[in-house]
N, C-alpha and C positions, 0 to 999 in steps of 0.2 A: 504494500500499500504506500502511495506517494505522499508527500508532504501536503497537508490541507491549505486551502486558501486562507483560512483563518490564521494559521500559524505563519504563512508568508506576510499576512497584514502585520501580524505582530512584530516580526523580525524587522520588517521594513518601517514599522512606525518607531520602533527604538532607533533605526538609523535616522530618521527625520529627526526626531528630539535630541539625539547626540548633536546632529549638525547645529540645530537651532540654539543649543546652550554651551556649546563651545566656541571660544575665540580663536582656537587654533584646529581648523579642520584640515589639516595638510593630507592625512591619508588614516582612515580607521575602517574597522570591520564590525559592525553589530552583530553579524551573523557568527563572529568567532567568540562573542561575549555571551549570547543569547543562550546555549545550551548549558553553559557553566551556571548562569542565573537559575536555569530551569531546575537543574539539579539540586542547586542549593535550597531552592523553594520547595521542593518535594521532601527535603528532611528540616525544614524549619517550622517554628511555632511562634506563636503570638505576633507581636508587631513586626518581627523580621519576616515571617511569611507573608502577612498583608501587604508590606512594602515592595517585597519581590513580586508577588503577583502582579500589583500595580504596574512596576516596571516592565514585566513581561508582557501584560496585555492578555493574560490567559489566568484561569485559576489556577492555584497552586496545586491542588490535585490532578489537574490535566498536564503540569508542565514537564514532568519526566518522561511521560509517553510521547508528547508532542516534540522533544529535543531528540529523542532516539529515532522518531519518523523523519525528522530533519535532517540528521546526521547520516540516515541511511539512503535518503534521497540525494544529499550532497555526494555521498559516495559512490553513488551510479551515474554522476554526471561525468562525461567526458571532458578531461583537461582540468578536473577539479580534485584534490586530495585534501582529505580531512581526518584528523585523529583526536583523541580526547585520552587525557592522562590522568592517573591518579597516584600520587607518592604519598605514602604514610608511614610514620613509625611503627615498628612492630608492637610497641606497647599499646597503641591505639587500637581498641575494638570497635569495628564498624558493625552497624546493625545490618543483618543479613539481607533484608529486603531492599535497602538503600544501594548496596554494595552490588546487589545482583542487577541492578537497574542501569548499571554501567556497562559498556562493552567488555567482554571478557578479556580482551589483550590490554586494557586500559591501566592494569595495576602494576606499581613498583613500591620499593621499599626506601625509606629515607634511613640511612645508617646513623645520623646525628653527627656526623663528620660534615661540615658546611662545605668546605673547599671540594671533598669527593662527590657530595651530593650536587654541587652546582656543576661540576664536570659531566655528571651522568645527565642532569636536566638539561644542559647545553648540548651534548651529544645527541639528545631525542630531539631537540627543537632543530637542530641541522639535518638531521635525517627525515623528520617529518616534512621540512620545507625545500628540501633538495638544496640546502645550502643557502636558500635566500635570506635566511635570518639564521643567526649562530649563536643567540644568546638568549636564554629563558629569562623574561622580565619578573623575577622574582628575587628578593632578598632573604636568605634562610637566616634564622636565629636560634638559639637555643629553645625557644618557646614555640617554634614551628612544629605542628603536629602532623599537618596534611597539606599536600599542593595539588590542587585541581586545576587542570589547564588544557588549553585546546589549540589546534594548529590548523589552519587552513592556507591552502595554496591553490591559486587558479592560473593556468597559462592557456593563451589562445593565439592564432595567426590569423590576420586579417584575411577575408575573402578576396578583398581588393587593396593590394599595399598602397603605400604611399611613397613618394619621392622625397629626399631630403633636399632641402632648398634653405637658402638663407632667409629668416622671417623679416618680411618688411612691414613695419607697423610704426604708427606715430605716437601710439599709446605708451605713457610712462607706466612702471619704470622699466618695461621690457625693450623700449627704443634706446636706452642708454648704452647697451653693447650688443654685439652680433649674437643671435639666438638660433638655435637649429630648429628651422620650420619643417613642416611636412605639408606636402600639396598631392590632391589626387582629383581626377574629373572622372564623372560616370553620367550615365543616362537614367539612373533611378533616383527620380526626384522626391519621393516620399521618404527618403532617409533622414530628411530635415524638416522642421515643423516650428511653429510659435504659438506659444500658449499664454492667454491673458491671465495672470494671477494676482491675487491681492497685493503682493509686493511690487508688481510691475511685470512686462512683457518678459519670457524667457524664450530663448532659442534652444531647441534640443535636436541633435546630431547623433543618429544611431550608427556606430562602427561595429559592423557584423564580424564575429570570430567564426573560423570554420569548425567549431565544435558546439555551437550554440551558446557559448559565452560571449558576451557582447559588452562594449562599453558605450554609455550615453554621455555625451559631451553637454554641458549646459552654460550657457551663457545669458546673463541677465543684464538688465539695464544698469548703467554705471550709477553707482550709489547705492545698489542692492548689497546687502550682506551675504556673505557665503552661506549662512544657515538659511537665509531666506530663499537663495538659489536652489540649495540641494533639498530643502523639504518640497520646493515646487517641483522639483525632478522625481520625487517619491510620489507626489500627488498625481502628476501626469501618468507615472506607470500604472497607479490605482485608478486611472479615467476620471479623477475627480476633476480636473481641468481638461476641457476640449483643446485638442492640438490640431490646428490648421497645417495640413501637411502641404510640401513644396508644390504639388500639381495645381493646387486651389489659392495658392497666394497670389495677390494682385502685383502690378509692377510697382516699383519703387523701393524705397527702404521700409522694408516691412516688419523689420524685429531687430534684436540686437545682434550687430555684426551680419546682418543678413539683407540682402539686395537682389530683386528681380528686374531684369532688364531685357530689352530686344536688342540683339546685336547682328550685324550683318557678315555675312560669310561667303565664301567663293563657291561653295556647293551646298546642295541641300544636307543639312545636319538635324538630328533630333535635339531636343531641349537638354540642357547639361547642367550638373549640379558641381560646380568647383569648390572644393574644400580646402582652406588653410589653418593649419593648427600648429602645435609645437610638440617637440619631443621632450619628455620628462621622466626623471628618475628621483624618486622621493623616499624617505626614510622618516619614521616617526615614533616617539614614544608617548605613551598616555597614562598618567595615575588616575585610574577610574575613581579613586577615592575622592579626588576632588570634585567630581560631580556624583557623589554618594547618594544624593536624593534621585538623580535621575536613572541610577542603577538599582534603587531599593535597597541601599546598603547601609542606611543611616543607623537603625536599630542594632543590625548586626556587628556595628564597630565598637558596641559597648563590650569592653572586656571584663566587667565585674560579674557577668553571668553568661551561661550558655545560651544560644539561640537554636541550636540544630539537633534536638533530642532523636529525630528521626535518622542522623547519621551516625550518632553515637551517644552512649551514656555519659561519655566524657564531655564536660562543658566546653563548647566550641565558639569561638567569634572571628570575625574576619580580621585578619592583620593587614593585609596589602591585597591591591588588584591593580594588575596593570597590564598594558597591552605593547608590544612592538610590532609595526607594521612597516611594509615596504610596497611600492608600486612604481611599474615602469611601463612607459607608453613609448613606443617607437616606430618606424616605417613600416615594420613586417608585423608586430603583434604588441601583446600586452600581458605582464605576468604581475600577480601581487601575492603577498603572504601576510599573515597576521598570525602572531602567537599570543594568547592570552592568559594569564595565571592569576588565580587568586591565592595567598599569604604574600624637388623635382625642376634664325634669321631671315625675318622676311626679306626678299629683294624685289625691287621694282613696284608697281601700282597694281595690286590686286582688283579683280572684277568682282566687287561686293554686290552682287544682284540678288542675293538670299537673304533671309531674315529668319532667326531663331531666337528661342528663349535661352538666357543663361541666369541660373541662381548662383550667388557667390556668398559663401558662408565662411565668415572669417574669425577664428578663435585666437585673437592676437592681443588679448589682455587676459589678466585672471579670471578663470573659470572653473566650474566643477564638473565632477564626473561620477558616474554611478557605474560601478562594474557588476553585471548581473547574468542570471541564467535566463535565456529568452523566453522559454516555455513556461516557467513558473513564476517569471518575473521578479524572483528572490534577489535582492541585493546582496552581494558577496562582500563589495568593499565600496568605500566612497572617499571623496577628498576633495580638496581645492588646490588648483595649480597656481602658483606665485612665483616660482623660479625654474623656467624651463632650461633644458641643457643649452650650453654655449655653442655656438657654430665653431667647429672643429678648425683649427689653423693647420693648413696643408703647407708642406714644403715643396714647392713645384721645381727646384732647382734640380738639374740631373745630378744623380749619384755619381761620383768620380772614383 
């Protein structure tokens, strides 16, 4: 049985709320956090259980089952790898029912030697992400009894690759130095569209991968905050806002970075969509406890008492919650990973007798992205692009 629409809405809802609540939306994965929160909610009681359920968007009693369906569905997606891990000290006895709700291969042991345990956790991280991330985002102490973690990795290649070019833009701060731009042209006009959202107009471009893992680029009106743009992207996915697709757009400047015009050509040509964007490679670290209310962890931070009797009779509280994330977008494809832990010359005068339509989409200033599974619309990673890769300096001198 695949993941339900209710669970997808819940995970994507956490994505939208995280984007809206964070000042730094460089790259993050709510899909990497949600299953951990679900298993914690399953073993929690009192205020901690209620807060976690609110953060999840599902009743706590349904959370573990939904998390396992989510992990199973993600495990069946081409180009996506996911894992869940549990490490505990031998002296910590877990409730059998809660432990059984976790994947059978998720269990490990904390020896009590922080250096040795860190090496083991880092090795697990590197293995599960194929080396994209090499450090587990957790600090072990003598008080650490258990570590619950997840790893999520996605890779896709574009159905239509881009050409590398030097970005031409007048927008600061990207105009201050040469940036590695990406350009391509196609006859598929409905890959782009514009939505009217409460915060302003948002242009969406779908970049399709060869394994149903896609990236949607989102450009808002100048002045819109990152959280507004990313949340609008999630709402467009959920069809809360109508998206006017490329073939139905009027002529003129019709949306942020988007222009539709009639152009002359030397021969009959179909309408085209010309896209300009940038290559980027970003890494980010997030302390989830800075947004403890968003993640339903406020009560669970109280170390004066236990909050998870469904996990163990030993009183447990949350000591740390962090996520390390990376995302890379280039001419050929996209890859992203998240590990979460709790503790491209004319000559003469052409004969321009024909007319065609050209749509130009330029993502040449800070913009957002959603990496998602095409069929379920589950958002796997999200972020805000502020620092594209520099245009490489080539040495054209002949080697001697």
